[in-house]
N, C-alpha and C positions, 0 to 999 in steps of 0.2 A: 264479792265484787261490788255490790251496792255500797257497802261500808267504806271501801277504798275510794270509790267515786265521791261519796259524801264527804269523806275526810279531805280529799283533794279540793273539792269545791269550797269547803270551809277554810282551808289554808289559803287558797287564792283570794277568797273574800277578805280574810284578815290582812293579807299583804296589801290588798287594794286600800283598805281603810287606813293602815299605817302610812302608806305612801302618800295618800291624799290628805291626811289630817294636817300636815304642816308643822304642828307643834308650836312651842313658844319661842319665836325668834324675832328678828327685826321686822318681819312682815306682819306681826300680830296687830290687832286692831288698835292697840294703844300706842303704837310706835309711829313717830312722824318721819323717820328716816327712810330713804329709798323711795319716796313717793313724790311725784310731781304735783305740787299743790297749785291750784289756780285761784287767784284772788277774786272773790265774788263781790265783796262790799266792805265799806268802812262806815262805822257809826260813831258820831260824836256823842259820847255818853252824857254830856251836860245838856245839850239841846235836843237830843234824841233824833237828830237829822241823820239819815242814812243815804250814802251815795252808792249806787249800784254800778259796778264796773261794767262798761259796755262790751268789752271783749276779754273775758277772763283768761282765755287761752294765750293772750299777749302779756299777761302779768303772772309769772310763775316763780316758784322757788322749790328747790329740791335740797333737803338737808341730808348730808352724808354722815355716816357714823364716825368719821374721823374729825368732826367738828368744822367741816367746811360746807359751803353751799354754793349752788349755781342757780341761775334763773334768767328770766327775761323781764325787762321793764319796757314794755311795748317794743320798740325797734332796737333797743339796747340790750346787750348781754351784761349780766351782773354776776359777781362772785364775791366771796368773803368767808367769814367764819361766824360760828354761832356757839352758844353755850347755854346750858340749863343750870349752871352753878350760880347760886344766889339769885334766883329768878330766871329770866330768859333774856339773853342779849344777842343781838345781831350786829356784826361789824361789816359794813359794806366795804369791799376792797376794790380791786380792778373792775372797771366797767367801761363800755363804750359810751361815747357822748354825742351820738347823732341827734339831730333835731327830728322829733317824731311827729310834729304837727301841733297846732294850737290846742286841739282837743285832747291831746295825750295826757295821761295821768302818770307818765314815767317819773317825773321829778317828785311828785307827791308820794308815789309808791316807794321810791328809794328813801325819801326822808322819813316816811312812816316806819319802814323796816329798820332804819338806824335808830329809831326812838323806842323800839320794842323793849318792854321791861318784864313782861309776863306772857305765858302762853302754853298751849298744849292741845291735846285732843279735846274736842268740844262735846263729846259724849254721843254724838249722832253720826260719827264717821268723818267729821270735818276737822278743821284746825282753826283755833281762835288765838289771835295774838293781840296783846294790848300794850299801849304806850304807858308811860309812867303815870301812876295814879288812876289807870283805867280810862284816861281821857278819850282815847280813840280805840275802837275794837275792830280789828280786821278779821273777816271770815274767809276761809279758804275751803275748797272742795277738791278732791282728787279726781 
């Protein structure tokens, strides 16, 4: 009886480990898809000046596996396509055009996204995107 109980406990334990392990899929730590990324900062690599985004939750991007994205640029919704072929590119498509206020970074954010030439996981759970030549480095957290 004890051997049967022990076997049952071991089997249940193995099932738990398999079910909870997740495996290697789109949610793995090196994937950028399916995650809502919040823009944290942008650094001018030439001058080393960093601008911290005051409300990161208002500046988001979610990359979909089908090559599309959606997000927020402050009070505006943005969408478009992205690719990691020959670098990293983002093409901003349809977006709303509301005035978000003088202090908003919405237009800067959209312009920077449209200039992205490289990017990917930053090695610490975040996302780093860079404009051509690495001039501007945008950092995101999930």
